[in-house]
Backbone as JSON, one array per atom type, in Angstrom:
{
  "sequence": "MSHGKTLESEQSLLLLDKVRTICTQYPEVTESTDLFGHISFRVNDKPFVMMGEKDDIPTMSIKTAPSTQEFLLQQEDGNYSKTRYIGQHGWVSLRSVTDINWEEVKDLIEEGYGRTAPKRLLRALHHHEP",
  "N": [[169.95, 36.15, 117.46], [172.38, 37.99, 119.5], [172.65, 40.06, 122.56], [174.43, 40.54, 124.23], [177.79, 41.86, 124.82], [180.12, 40.19, 123.13], [183.5, 37.95, 122.99], [185.54, 40.13, 122.34], [188.11, 40.89, 122.56], [191.85, 41.22, 121.66], [193.09, 39.39, 122.84], [191.54, 37.9, 124.4], [190.55, 36.37, 122.61], [192.73, 34.76, 121.77], [192.9, 32.97, 123.56], [190.48, 32.0, 123.73], [190.6, 30.47, 121.2], [192.65, 28.57, 122.4], [191.34, 27.49, 124.34], [189.3, 26.28, 123.11], [190.76, 24.67, 121.29], [191.71, 22.64, 123.36], [189.19, 21.76, 124.68], [187.63, 21.25, 122.66], [188.47, 17.98, 121.72], [187.26, 16.64, 123.3], [184.51, 14.26, 123.59], [181.59, 14.51, 121.6], [181.19, 17.57, 122.5], [179.89, 21.16, 122.84], [179.8, 24.44, 121.82], [178.45, 27.21, 122.94], [177.27, 30.47, 122.68], [175.55, 32.8, 125.44], [173.15, 35.09, 125.91], [174.62, 37.16, 127.16], [177.32, 37.56, 126.09], [178.25, 35.54, 127.02], [180.84, 32.59, 126.54], [180.29, 29.04, 126.68], [181.74, 25.8, 126.81], [179.94, 22.87, 126.25], [178.69, 19.73, 127.41], [176.17, 17.12, 126.55], [174.74, 19.14, 126.98], [175.34, 20.87, 129.55], [177.16, 23.35, 131.12], [181.06, 23.08, 131.69], [182.96, 24.63, 131.06], [183.36, 28.02, 131.07], [183.27, 31.27, 129.53], [184.06, 34.73, 129.74], [184.42, 38.33, 129.17], [185.58, 40.99, 130.86], [185.54, 44.52, 130.96], [187.47, 44.23, 128.57], [189.17, 42.52, 129.3], [189.66, 39.05, 129.37], [187.62, 36.37, 130.65], [187.57, 33.61, 132.37], [186.43, 30.22, 133.88], [185.96, 27.27, 135.29], [184.9, 24.02, 135.9], [185.2, 21.96, 138.56], [186.1, 19.25, 140.72], [184.58, 19.76, 144.37], [186.82, 19.07, 146.16], [189.27, 19.49, 144.48], [188.77, 22.02, 144.09], [188.69, 23.13, 146.54], [191.86, 23.04, 147.3], [192.84, 24.39, 145.01], [192.27, 27.04, 145.88], [193.5, 27.75, 147.62], [196.15, 27.93, 146.98], [199.43, 29.46, 147.27], [199.83, 31.5, 145.18], [197.37, 32.35, 144.23], [195.87, 32.25, 142.13], [193.34, 31.42, 141.82], [189.64, 31.74, 142.16], [187.11, 31.55, 144.0], [184.01, 31.02, 141.65], [181.71, 33.66, 141.24], [178.42, 33.1, 142.6], [178.09, 30.14, 141.59], [179.88, 28.99, 142.84], [179.91, 27.82, 144.46], [179.13, 25.1, 143.38], [181.4, 24.1, 142.91], [183.04, 25.63, 140.88], [185.71, 27.21, 139.8], [187.33, 30.42, 138.95], [189.67, 31.91, 136.87], [192.07, 34.14, 138.41], [194.15, 35.76, 136.51], [194.84, 35.62, 133.6], [196.56, 35.97, 132.03], [199.33, 34.35, 132.21], [199.1, 31.55, 132.2], [199.22, 28.68, 133.77], [199.33, 26.41, 131.15], [199.32, 23.34, 131.49], [197.93, 22.73, 134.04], [195.65, 23.67, 133.55], [194.66, 22.61, 131.62], [194.67, 19.84, 132.68], [192.09, 20.39, 134.7], [190.0, 21.4, 132.98], [189.72, 18.65, 131.94], [189.34, 17.39, 134.13], [186.83, 18.77, 134.64], [185.31, 18.17, 132.42], [184.8, 15.41, 132.85], [183.82, 15.18, 135.45], [180.64, 16.31, 134.32], [179.79, 15.03, 131.91], [177.93, 12.46, 130.29], [178.18, 8.92, 131.82], [178.43, 7.05, 129.91], [179.97, 8.3, 127.95], [182.34, 8.97, 129.16], [183.23, 6.21, 129.82], [183.65, 5.71, 126.73], [185.65, 7.14, 126.19], [187.83, 6.23, 127.91], [187.93, 3.98, 127.48], [190.29, 2.54, 126.24], [192.1, 2.47, 128.18], [193.62, 0.16, 130.74]],
  "CA": [[170.81, 37.34, 117.56], [173.02, 38.23, 120.5], [172.25, 41.55, 122.81], [175.17, 40.57, 124.84], [179.03, 41.72, 124.28], [180.7, 38.79, 123.05], [184.68, 38.44, 123.03], [186.38, 40.72, 121.0], [189.64, 41.9, 122.34], [192.94, 39.76, 121.01], [193.89, 38.52, 124.35], [190.28, 36.93, 124.55], [189.79, 35.81, 121.37], [193.53, 33.73, 121.46], [192.78, 32.63, 124.64], [189.19, 31.22, 123.46], [191.07, 29.54, 120.5], [193.5, 27.77, 123.2], [190.42, 26.44, 125.29], [188.37, 25.45, 122.0], [191.42, 23.6, 121.07], [191.27, 21.67, 124.31], [187.61, 21.33, 125.1], [186.7, 20.1, 121.32], [188.88, 16.95, 121.98], [186.71, 15.5, 123.95], [183.19, 13.34, 122.82], [179.94, 15.4, 122.07], [181.66, 19.13, 123.31], [179.24, 21.93, 121.7], [179.95, 25.63, 122.15], [177.91, 28.11, 123.27], [177.12, 31.78, 123.36], [174.49, 33.07, 125.98], [172.54, 36.33, 126.15], [175.69, 37.99, 127.91], [178.07, 36.99, 125.19], [179.69, 34.51, 127.71], [180.79, 31.4, 125.71], [180.45, 28.18, 127.0], [181.7, 24.7, 126.48], [179.18, 22.06, 126.97], [178.45, 18.42, 126.76], [174.89, 16.95, 127.28], [173.96, 20.68, 127.17], [175.71, 21.3, 130.56], [178.53, 23.53, 130.56], [181.96, 22.53, 132.21], [184.17, 25.99, 131.32], [182.83, 29.27, 130.92], [184.31, 32.64, 129.1], [183.32, 36.03, 129.47], [184.96, 39.41, 129.47], [185.26, 42.27, 131.56], [186.94, 45.45, 130.79], [188.4, 43.95, 127.86], [189.86, 41.16, 130.4], [189.4, 37.66, 129.65], [187.48, 35.96, 131.72], [187.48, 32.11, 132.46], [185.78, 29.51, 134.6], [186.27, 25.71, 135.1], [184.19, 23.12, 136.73], [185.67, 21.28, 139.48], [185.42, 18.48, 142.34], [184.88, 20.2, 145.72], [188.04, 18.61, 146.59], [190.09, 20.3, 143.63], [188.75, 23.71, 144.04], [189.3, 23.6, 147.71], [192.78, 23.29, 146.78], [193.59, 25.62, 144.27], [191.75, 28.37, 146.7], [194.62, 27.22, 148.9], [197.45, 27.94, 146.53], [200.1, 30.55, 147.58], [199.6, 32.47, 144.39], [196.15, 33.02, 144.45], [195.56, 32.23, 141.15], [192.36, 30.79, 141.43], [188.74, 32.2, 143.04], [185.11, 30.56, 143.75], [182.99, 31.48, 140.99], [180.19, 33.96, 141.65], [176.85, 32.5, 142.07], [177.98, 29.11, 140.93], [181.14, 28.19, 143.33], [179.18, 26.6, 145.41], [179.4, 23.86, 142.86], [182.64, 23.98, 142.63], [183.67, 26.27, 139.93], [186.71, 28.62, 139.63], [187.89, 31.37, 138.23], [191.17, 32.22, 136.83], [192.0, 35.77, 138.47], [194.79, 36.11, 135.77], [194.91, 35.13, 132.26], [198.24, 36.07, 130.93], [200.35, 33.69, 132.78], [198.06, 30.6, 132.55], [199.69, 27.23, 133.56], [198.23, 25.32, 130.72], [199.2, 21.79, 131.7], [197.02, 22.85, 135.05], [194.57, 23.92, 133.32], [194.49, 21.09, 130.6], [193.95, 19.01, 133.8], [191.12, 20.81, 135.3], [189.16, 21.03, 132.04], [189.38, 17.5, 131.75], [188.38, 17.05, 135.56], [185.03, 19.59, 134.22], [184.91, 17.5, 131.62], [184.53, 14.1, 133.34], [182.33, 15.37, 136.22], [179.93, 16.73, 133.46], [179.97, 13.91, 130.8], [177.41, 11.1, 130.92], [178.82, 7.75, 131.81], [178.7, 6.67, 128.36], [181.08, 9.2, 126.93], [183.81, 8.77, 129.63], [183.74, 4.97, 129.16], [184.24, 5.72, 125.04], [186.94, 8.2, 126.77], [188.69, 5.63, 128.7], [187.81, 2.89, 126.67], [191.56, 2.21, 125.89], [193.25, 2.32, 129.47], [193.5, -1.21, 131.04]],
  "C": [[171.12, 37.98, 119.25], [172.64, 40.17, 121.32], [173.89, 41.44, 123.34], [176.6, 40.87, 124.39], [179.72, 40.64, 124.13], [182.43, 39.42, 122.96], [185.22, 38.97, 122.02], [187.62, 41.16, 121.14], [190.87, 40.49, 121.8], [193.29, 39.2, 121.84], [192.66, 37.34, 124.52], [189.95, 36.06, 123.4], [191.53, 34.64, 121.31], [193.39, 32.83, 122.55], [191.61, 31.51, 124.68], [189.91, 30.06, 122.66], [191.55, 28.26, 120.95], [192.53, 26.8, 123.77], [189.59, 25.87, 124.31], [189.2, 24.5, 121.78], [191.17, 21.74, 122.13], [190.17, 21.22, 124.58], [187.03, 20.48, 123.88], [187.41, 18.62, 121.21], [188.13, 16.08, 122.68], [185.33, 15.28, 123.22], [182.28, 14.09, 123.03], [180.42, 16.92, 122.65], [180.5, 20.03, 122.56], [179.68, 23.33, 122.43], [179.0, 26.76, 122.44], [177.74, 29.41, 123.25], [175.77, 32.15, 123.85], [174.2, 34.44, 125.82], [173.58, 37.52, 126.33], [176.54, 38.15, 127.21], [178.95, 35.97, 126.04], [179.65, 33.24, 126.62], [181.04, 30.6, 126.76], [180.83, 26.66, 126.43], [180.61, 23.42, 127.5], [179.1, 20.86, 126.46], [177.38, 18.04, 127.81], [174.12, 18.18, 128.08], [174.39, 21.49, 128.97], [177.14, 21.92, 130.81], [179.46, 23.41, 131.54], [183.23, 24.03, 132.16], [183.45, 26.71, 130.74], [183.78, 30.52, 130.47], [183.93, 33.59, 129.15], [184.9, 36.93, 129.09], [184.76, 40.72, 129.94], [186.65, 43.51, 131.21], [188.18, 45.39, 129.35], [189.19, 43.17, 128.38], [189.47, 40.04, 129.85], [189.0, 37.13, 131.01], [187.46, 34.37, 131.96], [187.47, 31.48, 133.5], [185.96, 28.37, 134.38], [185.37, 25.04, 136.45], [184.75, 21.73, 137.53], [185.03, 20.5, 140.69], [185.68, 19.85, 143.09], [186.24, 20.11, 146.05], [189.22, 19.53, 145.8], [190.14, 21.73, 144.05], [189.47, 24.1, 145.54], [191.08, 23.64, 148.22], [193.28, 23.69, 146.09], [193.02, 27.07, 144.83], [192.76, 28.33, 147.82], [195.94, 27.76, 148.5], [198.18, 29.31, 146.83], [200.01, 31.4, 145.68], [198.72, 32.64, 143.88], [195.42, 32.99, 143.11], [193.95, 31.92, 141.14], [191.22, 31.63, 142.47], [187.72, 31.48, 143.3], [184.98, 31.7, 142.6], [182.02, 32.33, 141.38], [179.0, 33.22, 141.35], [177.13, 30.86, 141.74], [179.38, 28.13, 141.42], [180.75, 27.17, 144.21], [178.97, 24.77, 144.74], [180.38, 23.5, 142.32], [183.3, 24.5, 141.54], [184.83, 27.17, 140.21], [187.02, 29.2, 138.7], [189.02, 31.7, 138.25], [191.35, 33.31, 137.39], [192.96, 36.23, 137.66], [195.08, 35.05, 134.36], [196.16, 35.29, 131.45], [199.18, 35.39, 131.46], [199.7, 32.45, 133.08], [199.17, 29.2, 132.64], [198.98, 26.39, 132.5], [198.4, 23.74, 131.09], [198.06, 21.5, 132.58], [195.85, 22.91, 134.52], [194.0, 23.21, 132.29], [193.56, 20.27, 131.48], [192.31, 19.37, 134.81], [190.01, 21.26, 134.36], [188.82, 19.59, 131.43], [188.54, 17.03, 132.82], [186.87, 17.44, 135.24], [184.62, 18.69, 133.23], [184.06, 15.92, 132.24], [183.67, 14.39, 134.35], [181.43, 16.34, 135.64], [179.13, 15.61, 132.15], [178.9, 13.01, 131.17], [178.54, 10.12, 130.83], [179.51, 6.89, 130.81], [179.81, 6.85, 127.49], [182.55, 8.89, 127.75], [184.25, 7.24, 129.49], [184.12, 5.1, 127.53], [185.51, 6.1, 125.3], [188.42, 7.36, 127.24], [189.0, 3.89, 128.72], [189.57, 1.72, 126.23], [192.71, 1.63, 126.77], [192.6, 0.83, 130.0], [192.42, -1.12, 132.63]]
}
């Protein structure tokens, strides 16, 4: 039984649908909802993307490399912030999910998966590369 409020707004559900499509193309990704209604995409039971909703506005955080996080935080547009509580582990949050650069977000999700997945899955993912 869920105690928290899960994603309900139309904007959140559309965003979730798009993110789910990206995340589930990677091997062994699972989706789970915690007691607060936050949805995470996980591999090996470790999250690499987390989503929530605050005042009907969707929120999204992605696990990145510390160097990527540093780069994103210095961007002119200021669309990324250090995720509360877990920012020291390389997590960034999107400040606005209304104007997403999907190419960039896809790359970040791939990086998050790569930092989280066991090596055997990464080998399987890249086995076709030279």
